[in-house]
C-alpha positions, 0 to 999 in steps of 0.5 A: 500500500502506498504510504505518502504521508511522512512522519513530519507531515503526520505530525503537522496534521496532528497539530492541525487536528488538535486545533480543529477538534478544539475549535469544533465545540464552539463552531458547531455549538456542540452539547456540553458532553460532546464538547468536553469529549472533543476537548479531551480528544484534542488534548490527547492528540496534542500530548501524543504528538508533543511526545512522539519521536518525529521532527514536530515532536517537542520531547522525543519519548514515544517511538513512532510505531507506538504513536501509530498504534495509539492512533489505531486504538483511538480510531477504533474507539472514536466511532462508538463515542457518541453512543457511549457518551449519550449524544448520538441523537445530536446530528452535529456532534455525532457526525463530527466524531464520525468524520474525525474517525474517518480522517484519523483512519485515513491519516493513520493508514496512509502514514509511513511509520518506518521512515528509515526503511523508506529512505533506504529504498529511495536511495537504492 
């Protein structure tokens, strides 16, 4: 499978996702429970990105592959959140979280989680 998203690009996309997820509650006028959940998810994405071992990271403590596994786990949990948190009947809130799920799944699937191997292939 083609993996066109580099770790650096993935990190930049994570920070953009944080901003969008943190802005969504006010922009979409989400109910309190959905808003609080969105802020929590934004904080989790920010923390993971800030501590990941890639160029956009601040403290390189989390290995890149572990970041990928965390993104996969979050992507599996996200679509259930509107029902688990009781706001699935609010279309804006539900659809925001389902859209976030799709975006995260696509980004995770298209990221090259092994940059060294990719660079080696390019030079051969």
